LUMRO-622490 format. One line per 10 residues: their letters; for each residue z, y negated, x of C-alpha. Coordinates in pm, 1 decimal. Last residue first. Layout:
# LUMRO-622490
A) Z Y X ~ ...
END
This chain:
# LUMRO-622490
LESGLVVEIA) 8487.0 -19108.7 10270.6 ~ 8272.4 -18882.8 10490.1 ~ 8049.0 -18618.4 10331.8 ~ 8018.7 -18815.1 10011.3 ~ 8088.4 -18839.9 9640.5 ~ 8273.8 -19140.6 9496.3 ~ 8418.5 -19147.8 9145.4 ~ 8496.4 -19448.3 8926.1 ~ 8621.0 -19431.1 8569.4 ~ 8707.2 -19748.7 8378.3
LPGGGVDPMA) 8839.4 -19751.9 8022.7 ~ 8816.7 -20079.4 7836.9 ~ 9120.7 -20226.7 7659.2 ~ 9238.1 -20106.6 7319.6 ~ 9609.0 -20174.5 7345.1 ~ 9723.0 -19843.0 7484.0 ~ 9522.1 -19772.1 7794.1 ~ 9200.7 -19577.8 7759.3 ~ 9213.7 -19202.3 7812.2 ~ 9092.7 -18995.4 8107.7
VLDLRKLNPI) 8995.5 -18634.4 8178.1 ~ 8831.5 -18554.3 8512.4 ~ 8650.2 -18223.4 8512.9 ~ 8474.0 -18022.0 8784.3 ~ 8262.5 -17769.6 8598.5 ~ 8204.1 -17422.0 8732.8 ~ 7922.2 -17184.2 8810.3 ~ 8007.9 -16914.8 9065.6 ~ 7701.2 -16707.2 8979.4 ~ 7482.1 -16863.7 8710.8
RKDMEHPPPD) 7463.9 -16675.9 8380.6 ~ 7235.7 -16840.2 8127.6 ~ 7416.5 -16858.8 7797.1 ~ 7320.3 -16608.0 7530.6 ~ 7665.8 -16447.5 7503.8 ~ 7826.4 -16791.7 7489.6 ~ 8123.4 -16899.8 7705.8 ~ 7971.1 -16851.1 8051.6 ~ 8088.6 -16578.2 8291.9 ~ 8098.0 -16762.4 8523.8
LKTVSFQGDS) 8184.6 -17095.5 8364.1 ~ 8513.6 -17178.3 8536.1 ~ 8660.8 -17509.9 8425.6 ~ 8820.8 -17692.1 8718.0 ~ 9067.7 -17980.0 8700.9 ~ 9050.5 -18319.1 8864.7 ~ 9329.5 -18576.1 8884.1 ~ 9332.0 -18945.3 8793.3 ~ 9638.0 -19158.6 8868.9 ~ 9440.5 -19456.1 8998.5
PQAISVQLTK) 9186.5 -19427.5 8718.6 ~ 8967.4 -19503.8 8904.7 ~ 8886.6 -19439.9 9271.6 ~ 8867.4 -19061.5 9228.8 ~ 8730.3 -18900.5 9545.7 ~ 8484.6 -18612.7 9576.0 ~ 8452.9 -18493.3 9934.0 ~ 8163.9 -18265.9 10025.6 ~ 8173.9 -17990.5 10287.6 ~ 7904.3 -17769.4 10442.6
GDQRLIAGGE) 7910.6 -17402.2 10545.8 ~ 7674.5 -17300.4 10268.9 ~ 7905.5 -17455.5 10007.7 ~ 8241.9 -17627.0 10018.4 ~ 8371.6 -17887.9 9772.3 ~ 8685.7 -18091.7 9836.7 ~ 8852.8 -18251.9 9535.5 ~ 9007.6 -18580.0 9432.8 ~ 9316.5 -18793.1 9389.6 ~ 9556.0 -18542.5 9543.4
VLKVEAVTML) 9357.7 -18232.6 9634.1 ~ 9171.4 -17968.8 9434.4 ~ 8973.6 -17718.7 9637.9 ~ 8638.3 -17627.3 9488.0 ~ 8391.1 -17361.2 9605.2 ~ 8043.2 -17484.4 9526.0 ~ 7843.7 -17372.7 9223.6 ~ 7851.2 -17717.8 9064.6 ~ 7843.3 -17911.5 8738.5 ~ 8027.8 -18244.2 8759.2
QWRVEHGEEA) 8190.7 -18382.5 8445.9 ~ 8389.0 -18692.7 8343.1 ~ 8579.8 -18615.9 8023.0 ~ 8675.6 -18902.0 7794.2 ~ 8956.7 -18887.3 7538.8 ~ 9005.1 -19106.4 7234.6 ~ 9331.8 -19216.2 7072.8 ~ 9283.3 -19588.8 7032.5 ~ 9027.0 -19775.1 6824.6 ~ 8676.0 -19920.3 6847.2
FLLQDSIKVA) 8642.9 -19783.5 7197.9 ~ 8523.9 -19947.5 7519.2 ~ 8378.5 -19742.7 7802.8 ~ 8291.8 -19835.7 8162.7 ~ 8171.1 -19568.9 8403.0 ~ 8108.2 -19598.6 8777.5 ~ 7941.9 -19336.4 8996.2 ~ 7951.9 -19408.1 9368.9 ~ 7727.8 -19245.9 9628.5 ~ 7787.9 -19140.1 9989.5
SDSLVQFSRM) 7611.3 -19007.7 10300.0 ~ 7321.4 -19241.6 10374.1 ~ 7540.1 -19525.4 10250.8 ~ 7687.8 -19669.5 9932.1 ~ 7418.9 -19546.7 9693.2 ~ 7519.4 -19693.3 9359.0 ~ 7507.6 -19535.7 9015.5 ~ 7618.8 -19702.1 8693.7 ~ 7722.4 -19559.4 8356.4 ~ 7781.2 -19795.2 8064.6
ARKVEAGFLE) 7947.9 -19710.5 7735.0 ~ 8034.8 -19981.2 7481.7 ~ 8159.5 -19981.3 7121.6 ~ 8234.6 -19608.8 7107.4 ~ 8372.8 -19492.9 6770.9 ~ 8028.8 -19542.5 6611.3 ~ 7858.7 -19251.3 6782.7 ~ 7876.2 -19111.3 7133.7 ~ 7522.3 -19086.6 7268.4 ~ 7420.2 -19428.9 7135.9
KLNFSATKSK) 7655.6 -19604.7 7381.2 ~ 7507.1 -19448.3 7696.3 ~ 7360.8 -19764.6 7850.2 ~ 7233.6 -19663.1 8193.1 ~ 7274.0 -19851.7 8521.0 ~ 7097.1 -19833.5 8856.8 ~ 7182.6 -19935.9 9211.9 ~ 7019.8 -19899.9 9550.3 ~ 7091.9 -20261.9 9650.8 ~ 6726.4 -20318.4 9742.6
ADFRTLLARG) 6582.1 -20080.3 9485.4 ~ 6752.2 -20253.3 9194.0 ~ 6751.4 -20083.0 8857.0 ~ 6922.0 -20198.5 8538.5 ~ 6916.3 -20112.1 8169.9 ~ 6796.7 -19750.8 8169.1 ~ 6866.6 -19639.4 7813.9 ~ 7049.8 -19330.2 7693.0 ~ 6918.0 -19274.8 7344.2 ~ 7105.1 -19120.1 7053.1
RSVHLKSDVT) 6905.4 -18881.8 6839.5 ~ 7101.4 -18578.7 6959.2 ~ 7437.8 -18752.4 6928.7 ~ 7628.7 -18601.9 7221.3 ~ 7839.5 -18301.3 7135.6 ~ 8210.0 -18353.3 7101.9 ~ 8496.7 -18275.3 7342.3 ~ 8658.7 -18608.8 7246.5 ~ 8395.7 -18798.3 7444.2 ~ 8182.5 -18614.6 7701.8
LTSHGFNNKT) 8040.3 -18786.9 8009.1 ~ 7765.0 -18652.9 8235.0 ~ 7709.6 -18378.5 8490.2 ~ 7567.3 -18129.7 8243.1 ~ 7685.2 -17806.6 8078.8 ~ 7918.5 -17959.2 7819.1 ~ 7635.8 -18200.5 7731.4 ~ 7441.1 -17926.8 7554.3 ~ 7115.5 -17749.9 7644.5 ~ 7182.1 -17532.2 7949.5
LLDWRVSSQH) 7536.2 -17476.1 7823.6 ~ 7405.5 -17331.2 7498.2 ~ 7533.0 -17390.5 7145.7 ~ 7325.7 -17710.3 7130.9 ~ 7011.9 -17516.4 7048.4 ~ 7192.6 -17388.9 6738.7 ~ 7092.8 -17717.8 6578.1 ~ 7367.0 -17912.7 6396.6 ~ 7260.6 -18253.7 6531.7 ~ 6890.0 -18201.2 6477.2
TGWISGGRSK) 6686.3 -18080.4 6776.0 ~ 6560.5 -17746.0 6645.2 ~ 6362.2 -17539.6 6893.9 ~ 6620.2 -17263.5 6947.2 ~ 6581.3 -17170.6 6583.0 ~ 6831.8 -17034.8 6333.4 ~ 6862.2 -16766.3 6067.7 ~ 7071.0 -16524.7 6271.6 ~ 6787.8 -16289.0 6362.1 ~ 6581.7 -16595.9 6451.6
YYEELPHYSQ) 6861.8 -16708.9 6683.0 ~ 6849.9 -16397.0 6897.8 ~ 6471.4 -16358.0 6886.6 ~ 6403.5 -16715.0 6992.6 ~ 6667.2 -16699.9 7265.6 ~ 6524.5 -16376.6 7405.2 ~ 6171.0 -16528.1 7397.1 ~ 6246.1 -16865.1 7555.6 ~ 6355.4 -16761.7 7903.8 ~ 6614.4 -17014.4 8018.4
NGLDIGWRVG) 6557.1 -17340.3 8204.0 ~ 6763.1 -17560.4 8431.5 ~ 7138.6 -17560.3 8496.3 ~ 7126.5 -17904.9 8654.5 ~ 7329.7 -17918.5 8972.2 ~ 7569.4 -18145.8 9159.1 ~ 7620.6 -18015.4 9509.4 ~ 7261.3 -17922.1 9592.4 ~ 7312.7 -17861.9 9966.2 ~ 7078.5 -17968.9 10249.8
DLEFVFSGGD) 7336.5 -18202.4 10400.8 ~ 7351.2 -18401.1 10076.5 ~ 7213.6 -18339.6 9731.4 ~ 7315.2 -18476.1 9392.4 ~ 7195.5 -18412.3 9038.8 ~ 7266.6 -18651.5 8754.5 ~ 7353.3 -18679.2 8386.7 ~ 7365.0 -19001.2 8183.6 ~ 7181.5 -18846.5 7889.5 ~ 7194.6 -18467.4 7912.9
LNAHHNTGKG) 7191.3 -18341.9 7556.3 ~ 6884.5 -18136.5 7639.0 ~ 6516.9 -18200.6 7582.0 ~ 6217.4 -17967.6 7576.7 ~ 6025.8 -18248.3 7401.7 ~ 6251.6 -18545.7 7329.6 ~ 6499.7 -18513.6 7042.8 ~ 6802.4 -18489.7 7270.0 ~ 6757.5 -18837.7 7409.9 ~ 6664.5 -18999.2 7739.1
GKAGLFLANP) 6869.2 -19122.5 8035.0 ~ 6845.3 -18988.2 8386.0 ~ 6990.6 -18959.5 8733.8 ~ 6854.0 -18819.7 9061.0 ~ 7046.7 -18866.6 9383.7 ~ 6923.8 -18736.1 9717.9 ~ 7094.2 -18780.3 10055.6 ~ 6908.5 -18639.8 10353.7 ~ 6973.8 -18299.6 10508.7 ~ 6607.7 -18194.4 10500.9
DDFSSRFVVL) 6526.5 -18515.2 10695.3 ~ 6170.4 -18646.4 10677.7 ~ 6163.2 -18813.8 10337.1 ~ 6479.8 -19013.6 10399.6 ~ 6787.3 -19172.4 10237.7 ~ 6707.8 -19083.0 9879.6 ~ 6741.1 -19252.3 9541.5 ~ 6574.9 -19137.4 9219.2 ~ 6594.2 -19300.9 8878.4 ~ 6520.2 -19176.8 8528.7
PNDGRGRWSL) 6395.3 -19289.6 8191.1 ~ 6306.2 -19037.6 7918.3 ~ 6123.0 -19243.1 7655.7 ~ 5959.4 -19463.7 7918.0 ~ 6069.6 -19598.2 8254.0 ~ 6056.6 -19420.1 8586.5 ~ 6259.1 -19572.6 8866.2 ~ 6225.8 -19535.8 9239.8 ~ 6425.6 -19576.1 9560.1 ~ 6296.7 -19418.5 9882.4
PLEVEKKENF) 5946.0 -19525.0 9791.3 ~ 5640.1 -19306.9 9858.5 ~ 5400.8 -19419.6 10128.6 ~ 5035.2 -19464.2 10039.1 ~ 4815.6 -19282.4 10289.0 ~ 4488.7 -19464.4 10353.9 ~ 4182.7 -19256.6 10277.0 ~ 4114.7 -18891.0 10335.1 ~ 3803.3 -18740.1 10183.7 ~ 3879.5 -18439.0 9964.4
HSLWLLSVPA) 3576.9 -18269.1 9805.5 ~ 3670.6 -17916.5 9921.7 ~ 4018.5 -17988.4 9787.6 ~ 3882.1 -18013.7 9432.3 ~ 3701.3 -17682.1 9450.7 ~ 4007.4 -17516.5 9602.8 ~ 4222.2 -17647.2 9316.7 ~ 3979.0 -17493.9 9068.5 ~ 4013.3 -17162.6 9252.4 ~ 4395.4 -17200.3 9234.5
LREDPGEASL) 4373.7 -17200.8 8853.9 ~ 4613.3 -16913.9 8791.7 ~ 4850.3 -17055.5 9054.4 ~ 5145.1 -16879.7 8890.9 ~ 5086.6 -16659.6 8587.3 ~ 5177.4 -16319.9 8736.7 ~ 4952.0 -16058.9 8890.4 ~ 4697.4 -16070.4 9172.2 ~ 4942.9 -16261.2 9386.8 ~ 4878.4 -16566.2 9601.1
RFGDEDLLVE) 5067.0 -16598.2 9927.8 ~ 5151.1 -16886.6 10158.4 ~ 5320.8 -16774.5 10478.8 ~ 5677.6 -16800.5 10601.3 ~ 5577.0 -17086.0 10830.4 ~ 5451.7 -17286.1 10532.5 ~ 5094.5 -17404.1 10587.6 ~ 4990.5 -17397.6 10221.7 ~ 5321.8 -17537.8 10100.3 ~ 5364.2 -17815.2 10357.7
NQLYNPNGTQ) 4991.9 -17879.9 10317.4 ~ 5066.1 -17997.6 9965.8 ~ 4756.0 -18220.8 9959.3 ~ 4902.8 -18492.9 9735.8 ~ 5053.0 -18713.5 10005.2 ~ 4711.1 -18700.8 10176.2 ~ 4587.2 -18980.0 9945.3 ~ 4207.4 -18960.6 9910.6 ~ 4255.1 -19094.5 9558.0 ~ 4046.5 -18872.8 9331.8
RAFWSLAESF) 4040.6 -18568.3 9556.0 ~ 4414.8 -18579.8 9616.1 ~ 4478.8 -18636.3 9244.8 ~ 4272.3 -18326.0 9166.9 ~ 4466.0 -18129.1 9427.7 ~ 4792.4 -18239.4 9264.5 ~ 4694.3 -18047.1 8950.5 ~ 4691.5 -17714.6 9136.3 ~ 5065.8 -17736.3 9199.8 ~ 5178.8 -17489.9 9467.2
GLELEGDYYN) 5539.6 -17377.2 9434.5 ~ 5740.5 -17525.0 9151.3 ~ 6097.7 -17444.4 9253.2 ~ 6416.9 -17557.8 9079.7 ~ 6270.7 -17490.9 8737.2 ~ 6266.0 -17727.3 8441.5 ~ 6345.0 -17697.1 8071.5 ~ 6515.8 -18039.6 8067.7 ~ 6605.9 -18159.7 8416.4 ~ 6493.2 -17970.4 8724.6
YYKGSPAEML) 6510.2 -18228.0 9003.4 ~ 6316.4 -18004.5 9234.8 ~ 6434.1 -17796.1 9527.9 ~ 6268.5 -17847.4 9868.0 ~ 6605.3 -17930.5 10026.2 ~ 6497.8 -18294.2 10066.8 ~ 6447.6 -18326.4 9688.1 ~ 6118.0 -18278.9 9505.6 ~ 6110.7 -18506.9 9200.3 ~ 5943.7 -18777.6 9409.6
RVFDASEMFG) 5630.6 -18566.4 9448.0 ~ 5614.3 -18523.5 9069.9 ~ 5647.6 -18896.6 9011.9 ~ 5392.7 -18987.1 9279.1 ~ 5133.7 -18775.0 9097.8 ~ 5238.1 -18954.3 8778.9 ~ 5101.2 -19283.0 8914.7 ~ 4748.9 -19174.5 8817.3 ~ 4861.9 -19127.5 8457.6 ~ 5089.8 -19430.7 8429.0
FAKEIKYTRG) 4875.6 -19613.3 8175.6 ~ 4570.4 -19408.5 8078.6 ~ 4289.5 -19475.5 8326.9 ~ 4229.0 -19102.1 8377.3 ~ 4062.4 -19091.6 8035.4 ~ 3802.0 -19332.5 8164.4 ~ 3525.7 -19171.9 7956.6 ~ 3513.5 -18902.1 8225.6 ~ 3145.0 -18924.7 8310.9 ~ 2852.8 -18707.0 8416.4
FGTKLADILV) 2846.8 -18514.4 8089.8 ~ 2940.5 -18159.2 8181.4 ~ 3059.7 -18208.8 8537.1 ~ 3263.6 -18516.5 8447.2 ~ 3374.3 -18383.3 8109.6 ~ 3494.8 -18062.7 8274.5 ~ 3668.2 -18280.5 8533.5 ~ 3868.6 -18464.0 8269.6 ~ 3959.8 -18143.1 8085.3 ~ 4071.0 -17973.7 8406.3
VNFLTGYAWY) 4268.7 -18293.1 8476.8 ~ 4453.1 -18264.2 8144.4 ~ 4499.2 -17889.8 8184.0 ~ 4677.1 -17944.6 8513.0 ~ 4868.9 -18238.3 8366.8 ~ 5022.5 -18028.2 8091.8 ~ 5140.7 -17752.2 8322.3 ~ 5247.1 -17933.8 8640.8 ~ 5402.0 -18209.7 8429.6 ~ 5584.3 -17933.3 8243.6
MAGEEYAGDP) 5755.7 -17834.1 8565.3 ~ 5819.8 -18192.0 8675.2 ~ 5990.0 -18314.0 8359.4 ~ 5907.3 -18323.3 7988.3 ~ 5884.2 -18705.0 7964.2 ~ 5638.5 -18742.8 8250.6 ~ 5756.1 -19033.0 8467.5 ~ 5419.9 -19189.5 8555.6 ~ 5535.4 -19552.0 8562.0 ~ 5437.3 -19692.6 8220.2
AYAAMAKPLN) 5349.5 -19467.3 8058.8 ~ 5302.4 -19100.8 8140.9 ~ 5409.8 -18973.3 7797.1 ~ 5137.5 -19188.6 7636.3 ~ 4902.7 -18918.0 7763.2 ~ 4996.0 -18696.4 7470.4 ~ 4887.6 -18945.4 7204.8 ~ 4590.8 -19048.6 7418.5 ~ 4447.3 -18695.6 7375.6 ~ 4403.4 -18735.3 7000.3
ALMRNLARAA) 4085.7 -18932.3 6929.8 ~ 3892.0 -18821.0 7235.6 ~ 3995.3 -18458.8 7177.9 ~ 3889.8 -18464.3 6813.8 ~ 3555.5 -18611.2 6917.9 ~ 3499.1 -18324.6 7161.1 ~ 3597.0 -18058.1 6906.8 ~ 3377.0 -18215.8 6641.0 ~ 3082.0 -18230.2 6879.5 ~ 3118.7 -17860.9 6959.7
MEPDRDALEI) 3126.0 -17777.2 6588.6 ~ 2806.7 -17974.4 6531.4 ~ 2640.6 -17837.9 6844.4 ~ 2681.3 -17477.0 6733.1 ~ 2505.0 -17242.0 6975.3 ~ 2378.1 -17488.9 7235.6 ~ 2717.8 -17658.1 7253.9 ~ 2885.3 -17322.3 7318.7 ~ 2990.8 -17357.2 7684.5 ~ 3065.8 -17728.3 7654.1
AAAVMGANCV) 3259.7 -17673.4 7331.6 ~ 3459.0 -17384.1 7478.3 ~ 3565.9 -17595.8 7774.3 ~ 3656.3 -17881.1 7539.5 ~ 3851.9 -17636.4 7319.6 ~ 4063.3 -17510.8 7607.6 ~ 4132.1 -17863.2 7729.4 ~ 4227.0 -17978.0 7379.4 ~ 4482.3 -17698.4 7350.6 ~ 4637.3 -17764.0 7690.8
QNWNSDRAFI) 4662.9 -18141.5 7660.8 ~ 4785.4 -18147.7 7301.2 ~ 5034.7 -17868.6 7362.8 ~ 5169.5 -18067.5 7660.1 ~ 5333.9 -18306.7 7414.1 ~ 5252.7 -18596.1 7180.2 ~ 5094.6 -18365.3 6925.5 ~ 4747.4 -18445.9 6793.1 ~ 4568.5 -18122.2 6882.0 ~ 4847.9 -17917.8 6724.9
EQLRPNEGAK) 4828.6 -18122.7 6404.4 ~ 4485.8 -17973.2 6341.9 ~ 4616.5 -17619.2 6302.0 ~ 4639.9 -17600.8 5921.8 ~ 4281.8 -17725.3 5888.1 ~ 4148.8 -17426.8 6088.5 ~ 3873.0 -17567.9 6309.2 ~ 4038.3 -17444.1 6630.4 ~ 3971.5 -17087.2 6524.7 ~ 3601.4 -17174.7 6534.3
LGFEYLSDRA) 3615.3 -17283.2 6898.4 ~ 3829.8 -16995.8 7021.5 ~ 3844.5 -16662.1 6840.2 ~ 3505.0 -16685.5 6668.2 ~ 3306.2 -16887.6 6924.7 ~ 3469.2 -16751.1 7238.1 ~ 3439.2 -16401.6 7087.2 ~ 3066.4 -16445.7 7022.8 ~ 3016.3 -16596.5 7366.8 ~ 3187.6 -16294.7 7523.7
LSRTEPSLDD) 2975.7 -16043.2 7332.6 ~ 2649.8 -16226.0 7405.3 ~ 2729.6 -16266.7 7773.2 ~ 2831.3 -15902.5 7802.1 ~ 2511.2 -15780.6 7637.9 ~ 2292.6 -16011.9 7844.8 ~ 2449.1 -15868.2 8163.3 ~ 2634.7 -16123.2 8372.1 ~ 2437.0 -16272.1 8660.1 ~ 2312.1 -16518.7 8401.0
GCWDLTLAVA) 2618.7 -16734.3 8445.8 ~ 2907.2 -16603.7 8656.3 ~ 3066.9 -16947.4 8684.8 ~ 2994.9 -17048.6 8325.9 ~ 3088.7 -16724.1 8154.2 ~ 3404.9 -16693.1 8362.3 ~ 3500.0 -17055.8 8301.1 ~ 3442.7 -17027.7 7923.9 ~ 3631.6 -16697.6 7898.2 ~ 3940.3 -16819.6 8082.9
LSMEAVDLFH) 3933.2 -17162.0 7914.6 ~ 3924.5 -16992.1 7576.6 ~ 4208.8 -16760.9 7677.7 ~ 4421.5 -17060.0 7781.2 ~ 4352.5 -17238.8 7452.6 ~ 4393.4 -16934.3 7229.8 ~ 4736.1 -16851.6 7375.9 ~ 4841.4 -17218.0 7349.8 ~ 4751.5 -17179.5 6983.2 ~ 5053.6 -16974.4 6883.6
SPNWDDFRSV) 4942.8 -16876.7 6530.0 ~ 4590.1 -16857.1 6674.5 ~ 4667.6 -16525.4 6845.0 ~ 4354.8 -16452.5 7048.7 ~ 4204.1 -16223.2 6786.9 ~ 4152.2 -15852.0 6720.1 ~ 4086.0 -15808.4 7090.9 ~ 3739.6 -15678.7 7180.7 ~ 3634.5 -16000.6 7352.4 ~ 3939.6 -15972.4 7579.5
AILLAEAREL) 3823.4 -15637.4 7716.9 ~ 3452.5 -15720.1 7746.3 ~ 3523.4 -16042.8 7934.8 ~ 3758.2 -15865.7 8175.4 ~ 3510.8 -15583.4 8238.2 ~ 3245.8 -15843.8 8314.9 ~ 3476.5 -16012.4 8566.7 ~ 3531.2 -15670.1 8724.5 ~ 3156.8 -15618.7 8753.7 ~ 3112.4 -15962.5 8908.9
YRRDGTMRWA) 3387.6 -15898.5 9160.5 ~ 3240.7 -15561.6 9258.2 ~ 2903.6 -15731.6 9290.6 ~ 2996.0 -15888.9 9623.2 ~ 2795.5 -16212.1 9642.9 ~ 3070.7 -16355.3 9861.2 ~ 3154.8 -16706.1 9741.2 ~ 3006.7 -16687.7 9390.8 ~ 3158.0 -16345.9 9324.3 ~ 3496.8 -16446.6 9468.4
MSLYSGRKLA) 3492.9 -16755.8 9248.0 ~ 3425.2 -16547.9 8938.6 ~ 3695.5 -16297.8 9030.7 ~ 3956.7 -16568.3 9090.2 ~ 3876.3 -16775.6 8777.8 ~ 3856.0 -16479.9 8541.7 ~ 4156.1 -16301.4 8684.8 ~ 4381.3 -16604.7 8657.7 ~ 4258.9 -16703.9 8313.5 ~ 4288.9 -16348.5 8183.6
KRSTALIRRG) 4639.9 -16318.4 8325.2 ~ 4726.9 -16642.6 8151.3 ~ 4592.2 -16518.1 7820.8 ~ 4793.2 -16196.6 7852.9 ~ 5113.4 -16389.1 7928.5 ~ 5040.7 -16613.4 7630.3 ~ 5022.0 -16324.2 7386.2 ~ 5302.1 -16493.0 7194.6 ~ 5509.0 -16469.3 6876.2 ~ 5745.7 -16203.6 7002.9
VQNRELVPVS) 5574.4 -16041.9 7297.4 ~ 5215.8 -15951.7 7210.9 ~ 5021.0 -15742.4 7459.4 ~ 4645.9 -15747.6 7398.2 ~ 4532.7 -15522.6 7680.4 ~ 4394.5 -15624.9 8017.2 ~ 4216.5 -15372.7 8238.1 ~ 4450.9 -15207.6 8483.9 ~ 4469.8 -15353.2 8836.7 ~ 4236.3 -15214.6 9103.9
LMAEAATLIE) 3976.8 -15488.2 9140.4 ~ 4247.5 -15752.0 9105.8 ~ 4364.3 -15675.4 9459.5 ~ 4030.8 -15796.6 9596.8 ~ 4062.9 -16113.2 9389.6 ~ 4406.4 -16170.6 9543.2 ~ 4260.5 -16144.7 9892.9 ~ 3972.7 -16375.0 9800.0 ~ 4210.4 -16636.3 9659.3 ~ 4433.7 -16599.9 9964.7
DRLIAVAPDR) 4138.7 -16655.5 10196.4 ~ 4033.0 -16972.2 10016.8 ~ 4387.0 -17114.7 10015.2 ~ 4435.9 -17031.0 10382.7 ~ 4103.0 -17189.1 10478.0 ~ 4189.6 -17503.7 10282.5 ~ 4516.2 -17533.2 10476.5 ~ 4338.0 -17461.8 10806.6 ~ 4106.5 -17762.8 10759.1 ~ 3783.4 -17787.9 10960.0
SAAAAIRRED) 3617.0 -17454.4 10888.0 ~ 3773.4 -17431.1 10542.5 ~ 3617.6 -17764.2 10441.3 ~ 3273.1 -17646.5 10553.3 ~ 3300.4 -17314.3 10368.5 ~ 3426.2 -17485.7 10055.1 ~ 3148.8 -17744.6 10070.3 ~ 2884.7 -17475.6 10113.1 ~ 2997.0 -17292.0 9798.7 ~ 3033.5 -17628.2 9626.3
GKRWILRPRE) 2662.7 -17695.5 9663.8 ~ 2602.3 -17781.6 9298.5 ~ 2929.2 -17861.8 9132.6 ~ 3185.3 -17626.1 8979.8 ~ 3405.7 -17813.4 8730.0 ~ 3237.3 -17652.7 8424.9 ~ 2860.7 -17703.4 8458.1 ~ 2757.9 -17389.8 8641.6 ~ 2484.9 -17352.2 8532.2 ~ 2144.4 -17485.8 8437.1
SELRRELKKA) 2066.2 -17486.6 8064.3 ~ 2072.3 -17859.4 8000.3 ~ 2211.6 -18010.1 7679.9 ~ 2065.6 -18353.6 7613.2 ~ 1880.7 -18309.9 7285.3 ~ 2115.9 -18063.5 7121.9 ~ 2425.6 -18261.6 7220.8 ~ 2268.4 -18583.3 7101.3 ~ 2187.4 -18434.8 6763.6 ~ 2530.5 -18276.4 6727.5
SFPGIAGVQA) 2694.6 -18614.2 6773.6 ~ 2969.3 -18727.9 7006.9 ~ 3155.8 -19028.2 6879.4 ~ 3140.6 -19376.0 7031.9 ~ 3228.6 -19543.9 7359.9 ~ 3299.5 -19901.3 7465.7 ~ 3524.5 -20004.5 7176.4 ~ 3830.6 -19996.2 7398.4 ~ 3738.5 -19843.3 7731.1 ~ 3758.9 -20155.0 7944.3
KAFPIAPSIL) 4110.9 -20210.6 7815.3 ~ 4224.8 -19896.5 7999.0 ~ 4371.4 -19618.8 7788.7 ~ 4736.9 -19641.2 7685.9 ~ 4698.9 -19612.6 7307.8 ~ 4890.9 -19898.1 7147.5 ~ 4576.0 -20112.4 7145.0 ~ 4432.6 -19855.1 6903.2 ~ 4122.1 -19680.6 7028.6 ~ 3791.8 -19709.2 6848.6
LSLLLAGILK) 3567.5 -19458.9 7014.2 ~ 3210.7 -19533.8 7110.7 ~ 2988.4 -19279.7 7274.8 ~ 2647.2 -19310.5 7433.0 ~ 2614.1 -18967.2 7583.9 ~ 2548.4 -18880.2 7944.9 ~ 2315.1 -18588.9 7981.0 ~ 2446.3 -18238.6 8034.4 ~ 2407.9 -18233.8 8405.9 ~ 2133.0 -18082.0 8610.1
M) 2254.4 -17943.8 8938.3
END
């Protein structure tokens, strides 16, 4: 396969940008002249490498997990032959679901065509390109929609190549140019490409794919898109520094990072180099982060707008190929005894064909063991402790800091989740569907996306501190701009401490929360608060769906035939109460069956001394 020739680039990157030192000053801007001179016509050049058809077949013959993934892609592609042609379906401010269906169908049908030579897949891919090219636009007001659609059309054009009819190719390239690459030139949209969130990664990935596909048509515009990406992508990748703990959580790691590695590999197959983007501080380590977020039960630590289950993460396949580390293969998902299935509809695994390409290049090297105790620093620090990776009943404790103004953030500083005996005893309420919330608050003059102190976002249990296993002072909201800082972590003693002072305002002079794993079946949570004056009340909170029996000095929780004891060590006269939250207090709250909050209310002693709260959770105390 001929590559688009390597370009001599130099990009001045600020020392604050977390790319490797070797990159600083080593590359320069793309130019239209160089693109015109070095662009080769041979396809594919987006992620698919010459001989990958044979590599997939060979990998499938020796690895049953790869064989299952390949077969499921072909089965889903077969089902796609009979689904209705896509229409531009706008829900609220988005056509994102339509764009994601286009990306899934385009990648699956194009791969099936290349793997089998069955023209039915090619014809259906053509029908897809014709349909989306006849849309009025790809909804640039919500540019994620444009980005995913641009990647869908670029991949389909590239993988199907000249096997598409000239008329279809021309129509699809015209739409990719007008609705994709050119739409990205709108001056009012440039801030999107410079955000420090997953929007940056997704939108730049879509435009890079479009630029590579259309470099022969408008090399100047293509060069601008590529240079814009090189200048702005580090702003989003700073979220991985320094340990790989992605600020937005595991679910959004799977989203933003997937498009980030698609972008990296598109550069590799398009230009023969990645410009060391993958050397950003913490980026390679982030694959460990997402593996560590999966608890023994198989549920994820779902803080912020996260989900309990992630399924198959295509991004991890890129890390597997890059490192040779079998930890990233996800064979436990592909070889699950209940069967791994890919659907023709729905957004999940929409880039599974790209994952298959990466896995076909996997060469196993030494496995790097994951730690039982781990910390992730950065703007949303967190810690994870577990007793085993092999026991589904093992202890798992995840705790975090952060602030309410982070991306997709909640007022959850100091909160935790806890598992033991295969039961998630202390839960995070997780995500809610955005569209109903957007429409509800829009009709009332508000926005679910505001993070200022009076934002309506904090009305909801999933978002405010009243719905998290943390501390609440005087029944008030946490300070949204206040930061909960990780101040201590020791893997050997299995301890960690967070400074929560900024969450509570000026009336709190000191607020420290510490976690300690006492044994393979017990943890201790210790809180120390000092107030500027008397008369304040602190509520210790545990969110749970377990059945709760209150006992002297504690509570007994029962769920799924298992039992957990929760014991109050301090204050000595402390007693729990239960606040039932099913149904929840707000009409737009997420309803979780049997949800309740275990509360311990305490007040400092008269005289202004510190308040100490100490609670132990375990199966045997």
